[in-house]
N, C-alpha and C positions, 0 to 999 in steps of 0.2 A: 448626310447619306441616309437613304431609307433603310429602316430595319423591319419593314413589313414582312410578316411570316409567309412562307410558302407552305400552305396547308398539306401538300402532298409529301413534303420531306421533313417538316417540322423545323426547318432552318429558315433564317431570314434571307431575303434576297441578297443582302450584303455578304452573308456567310457563304451562300451558294456561289456567288461571284468569286469570292476568295478561293474557294475550293477549286473552281475551274481554272482561274487565271494564275493563281499563285501556288497553291498546294500541289496540284497534279503535276505541273512541270518540275517542281522540286523533287517530288517522289520518283519521277522518271530518272532524274539525274543522280539522286542520292536516296536510295530506299532507307527506311527506318531500320534501326538496329535489331528490332525484334517485332514479331507479328502482334504480340499482345503485351502491353505494359501493365504491371500490377503493383500494388503496395506490398509492403513486407508481409501482410496478411494474405497475399495472393488475391486481393480484391481488384477487379479490373478498373483501369483508369483510361478515360477517353483522351484522345489527342488534344482536344481543345474544349474549353468551357466558355460559354457566351451568355448574354442576358437570357437566352431561351431556357437555360438550365435553372433559372430562378423562378420559372413558372410554378405556381402552387406554393411558393414561399412568401408569406405575408410578413412585411417588416414588423408591424405592431404586434402580431400574434406569435411570430416565430423568432424574431431577432431582437427588436426593441433597443432601448438605450441601456448602457451599463447601469447596474443597480436596480433595474426594473424587470419585473416578471416577463418572460420566463428565465431571465438571467443568462441567456446564451452568451452575452458579451461580458459576463462577470457579475459577481455579487456586490461589488463596490463601485460607486459612481466614478471614482477617480482612479481605479485600477491600482497600479504600483506608483502612481505619482504621489499619493499621500503617504503610503507605507510600503516598504519593500516586503517581499516574502520572508518568512523565517528561514534562516540558513542553518540547516542541521547536517551534521556528519555522523553517520551511523558509527558508533564506537562501543567497543566491548571486547575484551580479550583477557585471558589469564585470570588473575585474582581480582577481587574488588579493589585492592590497593593499586594494581596496575592500571585499571580502567579509570579510577579516580584521578590519577595523574594525567591520563589522556584527556579526560573531561576538562581539567583545568588548563591544559595546553591549548585545546581548541577554543575555549572561552577567551583565553588571552590573545588568540590570533583572529578574533573577530566573529566567531560563531555566536549565533544569537539564541540557540536552543539546544538542548541535549537530546540525543537519540540513542537508546540503549539496546545493544544486541546481547542476547544471552546464549550461553553454550548449550549444546544439545541435551545434556542431562537435565538442565534447568527447564528447557522447553518441553521436555517429556515428564516433568514432575518428579525427577529422581534426585536424590542426594548424591553428593560427590563420592561418598563411600559405598554406594550401591555397586554390586558386581556389574550391573549393566552400564555403569558410567565409565568403566575402565577404558582408558585411551582417548576419552573425549572431553575430559575436564578442562575447561578454559580454552579449548581449541578453536571453536568457531564463535566465541563470544565470552562474556564474563560469567564466571561460576557464582551462582547465588543459591545457597542452601538454607539460609536462615536470616533472621533479622540482623544478626551480627554482621553478615556480609553486606546487607543493604545499608547498614550504618556506615561501614567502611567505604562503600561505593559513593555515598553522597557526603562524606565528611568534608566540612569546610565549604559546602555549596549551599547557599541559602535558598531553600525551596520555595519561599514566597516570591523570590525575585527571578527565578529561572523556570521556563516551561520545559517539561520533560516528556519525551515520547518513549514508550516501552513496547518493543515488538515481542509479544508473547501471547499465547492463545489458550491452550488447554489448561495450564495452571495460572491463568491471568489473574483470577480473583485473589489467589494467595500472594502473588507478587504485588498486586495493588494494595492489599492489606499491609504488607511490609512497608511500602512507600508511605502510606498514611501514618503508620506508627513512627517512622523516622521523622516525618514532618512534626508529629506530636512531640517527639523528644527534643526537636529543635525549638519548640515553642511557636511553630508556625500554625496559623489558623487553617483548618481544612476548608474554610469558606473562601480563603484567599489563594490557595495553591492552585496551579493550573497545569494542564498537560494532557496527554493522550495515551490511552491504553489500546493496543490493537484489539485484543479480546474478540476476534472474529473467528469463531470456531467453525462456521459453515465452510469457509474457504479451506480449512484444514482437511475436511472430508472430501472436498472437491479437488484440491491441488497439492497442498504441502505435506499432508499425511502425518502431521504431528498431533495426535489426539491421545486422550486417556479414556474418557467415558463415552458411551453411546450418544448419538445426536440429541435426543430429547432431554436427558438430564444435563447435558452440556449446555443446551439452550437455556435451561432453567438457571444455571449459574450466571449466564450472561444477563438474564433479566433481573436476577438478584442485584447485580452490580448497577444496572440501570436505576432500580428503585433507590438503592442506598445513596448513590451519587446525586441523584436528583434532589434528595432530601438533605444530604449532609455535606456534599462537596460540589456545589453548584457550578463551579468554573471548570470542572473536569470533563473532558471528552471521554466517555466510557466505552466507546467502540470506534475503531477505525476500520471501516468495511474495506477489505483489501482486495483490489484487483491485481495488485502487484504480483502476488504469488501465482495467481491464475494465469497471468501472462508468462511468467517465468516457466510455468509447466508446459507451455507450448500453444496456448490459445491464440486465436486471432484477436485483433483489436475490438471487433464487434462482440466476440464472446466475452472478452474481459469486461467490456462495458455492460453487457446484458447480465452476466452472472453476478457481477458486483452489485449492480443496482437491484437485482432480484433478491440478493442476500439482504441488502438494506431494507427492502420491502418486508422480508420475512421477520427481521428484528422489530420493525415498527408494528407489524401485526401481532407478534407475540407480546409486545409491550402493552398494546391496547387490550388484548385478550386477558392480560394480567390485571386489568383495571386501571391502567395509567391513562392520564389525559395526554393526547398526542402532542399538544403544544407545550406540555411540561417537560417532555424528554427529547423530542425530535431535534431541537436546536443543538443538542450536544452530540449528535451523531455526526461523525466525520468520515471521510473517505480517503483512500490511499491508492493512487494509480501508478502504473508503470509509464516511463517515458522511453519508448522504443526508438528504432532507427528511422522509421518513415516519418519525416518531419510534419507533413501536412495531415497525414492520417492521425497522428497523435493529437495535434491541435484540434482537429474536428471531433475527436473522441471526447476531449474535455468539454467542448462547447455543447455537444449533444448530451453529455452527462448532466450538465446543469439544467438543460431544458427538460429532459425526461423527469428528473427528480422533482423539479418545481411543479410540474403538472401532476405527477403521482401524489405528492403530498397534499396539494390543494384539492384535486378532483377525486382521487381514490380514497384518501383518508380524512378529508374534510378539515385539514389543518387551517387555522385562521391566522396564526402568527406568521408574518413574512419570514421570520428567522427559520421557521420549520421548512419553508420552501427552498431555502438557499443551501445548495450543496457546497460545502467547504472541503477542500482536499489537499493532501500532501502528495508530492510527487517524488519518486526515486528513479534515477536513470537505470537502464536495464542491465542488470548483472549478467543475464544470459547472453548479451551481445558482446561482452568482453572476451578477448581472445588471449590465450597463452602465447600464441604466435605473434611476434612483433607487438609486444604489449604496449609500447609507447603510442601505437595507433589508438589505444583506448582513450587517450586524452582528447583526441578529436571527436570520437564517438560521444563521449560524455558531454562535451561542450554543445554539440548539436542537439542532443537529447534534452539537456537542461534548458536550452533556448526554446525548444518546443513547449516545455512545461511552463516557462515564464510567459510566452505568447499565448498559451492556453489559459492563463489566469490562475495559476496555482497559488495557494496561501503559504506553502511550506515546501522546501526543496532539499533533497539530499543528492549530492553528486558522488558517484562511485569513484574510488581510487583506481589508478591504472593497474595496480598489482593485485586486485581482489580476485582475479581468476587464478592466481598462484598461491595466495596466502591472505591472512588478515592484513589490512592496510598498515603500512609503515607511517610514521609521523610525516615524513617528507611527502609521500604520495597523498596522504590525507590533506596536507596543506595545499598542494597543487589543486586538488579537487575543490577545496573551499575557495581558493583564489579564482577558479573558473566561474563560480557564482558571482564573486565580487566584480570581476571584469564584465560579465553580462549586465550586472546592475548599474555599473558606473561608467562604462566606456562604450557600450554599443548603441545607446540611444533608444533601445526598444521599450524602455519604461516611460518615455516622454509622452506617449499618447496611449489612450485606453483602447485595447483590442484593435491594433492596427491592421489586422488581416480581415476584419469584418467587411463585407461587401465584395470580397473576392468571389468571382463566379465559382471557382473551383472549391474554395473553402466552404462557402455556403451550401453548395450542392452536396459535397462530401459529408458535411455535418448532418444534413437531412437524411442522406442514405445510411449513415451510421445509426441515426435515431431509428429509422424504419427497421433496420436489421436487428437492433437490440430489442425493440418492442415485439417483434415476432418471436424471439426467444422467450421473452417474458410471458407472452400469451401462452406458449406451449407449457411453460412451467406452472402457470396458473391452472391450466387444465389438468395437470397432474395432481393438483392439490397443494402446491407450494414447494419451496426449495427443499425442505426436509424430506418430503416424499420423493422429489426428483433425485435427491442424493441416494435414497434407498434403492431407487431403480438403476442408479449408475448413469443417469442421463448426462449431467454436465461433465462427468469424468470421461465418458466415451467421446463426447464432442471435442474435448480438449486433446485426447489421444489421437483422434483422427486428424485434427488440424496440425499437430506437431509432426505427424507422419508425412503429411502432404508437403510441409515446408522442407523437411529433410530430403524428400524425393526431389523437390525443386532444386535444392542445392546440389544433389548428386548429378542431376541433369545439366547443371551449369546455368539454370534459368535464374537463380539467385546467387549473387556473388558476395563473398565475404573476404575482404582484403586481408591477405596473409594466410587465409585458410584454403580457399579453392580458387584464388586469383592473386596474382602478384606475390607469390610465395618466394621465400628465400631459404638458402641453406641455413640450418640452425646454427646460431652463434651465441654461446652462453654469455659472452661478454656484454650483450645487449639486454640481458635479463636484469631487472631492477633488484636492488637488495631487498630481501624478504624478512618479515617479522616471523620469528620462530618461537613457538610456545613449547618449552621443555617440560619434562615430567615433574619438575620441582613444584609447579603450580598445583598439580594433583596432590602431591605429598603435603604441601602446605594446607590445602583445603581439607584434606582428610584429618590432619592433625587438629585443625581449628574445630572441626566437628566433634572430634573425640573430647577436646577440652570443654566444648559447650555442653555436651551430654553429661560430663562429669560434674559440672558446676551449677547447672540449672536446677530448678525445683522439679524433681521427677513426678511428684504427686500432682503438682499444678499442671504439668504437661498432660498427664493422663486424664485429668478431669476435663481440661479444655478439649482434648480430642474426643472424649466420650460425648461431651455436649455437642460438638460439631456433628458427629455421626447421628446422634439422636435428633438434632434439629433438622438435618437434611432428610431423615426418614419421615419426619412429621410435616415436611414441606415449608419449614420456616425459612426466612431469608438467611442465607449462609454468610453474608458479609460481616455482620457484627460478630458472629461466632468465629470466623476466620481471624478477625482482628484480635479477639481475645486469645486465640491460639498463638498468634504472632507475638503478642505481649508476653506470653509465657515461654517464648523462644522454642516453640515447636518447629521442627524443620519442615522444609517444603515437602520432602518425601513422606513424612509422617501425616501431614495434612491431606495430601493426595491419597494416601493409602486409606485413611479414615473414610474418605468419600467413595473409594472403590468398593468398600464393603457394603455400601448402600446402593450405589449406582451401577456397579459392575464395570467391566472393561469392554472397549469396542474392538471387534475383529471385522475387518473389511471383508464383505462377502465377495465371491467370484461372480462377476457380472457377465 
């Protein structure tokens, strides 16, 4: 059959014939359900994609083979045939003792890496006995106020043998210092331990809003950790540039892609400006993306991310090491999509989102538990979430071939459109002078707010349906609610007592000296990581270290945009 183009319409003769003889009679008998179909991000989707949609897409330049530049099809030539992704379940609740038990439970049930969630006081750099911590200790993650807690958290877990991810940002350097000292006390070599620290302060100003210091000194803390880890802890990923929280705040997929990659560009530029060789540190930068509901949009997002990053690193920054070009990423299914209504529906949502992450080529995956919209995950729900990953890995066959969706007219076109949309955002931010300047203007924040508002409006109009929320609703029945994990006030009482005991037994003069040296070093522009490690060894608390730096850096107050 001829596929000759009709220049007037942009379609092939075969497609024009199909429209006339097949499509139009069908539409007369059975009109489509809506006038315009869109992705979850409200991006318009055509009825049909054909070879004509691949015009302008060059296989060698834009797609290529797996493991070859620009890595659209994945950074490894064999995909998941050689090695499955790391299966992580986000864990952290109550005291360090409680979470240590959960870690061991998950490892015993087949989890292959640890992922640590911290409570709100810890995320904000507060000790458990701070008045601002009241009512939040251990509620949304594990409470860590000092090295003593970190020692309890990883008791009996050999850190040279397990990779650990820690989701924390504003006080990330302090938590990282605690982890390194725990490894030291275990006799583990810093040159052998591996894991990932989120340490992405830019997305805090953009989306999650858990900050301590203003943007510029916060960035300096990040770069201090870059330098220290590059020299002393070479297998550690010292930043996980996070689109996850940007998407959870209401962004579109293109905004998540664009703002995340532009944050990554900002970190690379700051590292170079600090005198670092790009190829010495860029391979340790990792990324963290959301897996939302729109299956193909998410897959296209991951493919576009690899392509953009490879070109940025090679062409913009002149990186020569292929490892610097390769975007490595962790995926977490979308917490914002989980519903309290009919919570068992969340199992299906998570399975589909996780499958998108796998088909998109993720290196690491967390699957949310069905009860996370109600409370912290129970052991039973966390096991179901882990089993979801194992079923995808071993029963679906999707790991048998590399990038099985490559060549799909729809997927390739959507990948290119996602790339183009993200590059336009990156161009605008470049014109503003970079991401820190864009944040000062409130640009990414406003874009996300508008996107979230538009999606909410689409839901209210019934254009976007959420099963159990604005479609297929049921009368509430408490009997279908899963059992929930409840954190009582004993956790806070235990934590506060442990802090009191620590303060009474440690060397107070040593603590004061370490904190004074930290503040003085920060004021002089010295690398803060060695100073923080000394503070941790002296059992300074998290809040004490953060307060010492507040005296130098000040505190951030978000302006009215």
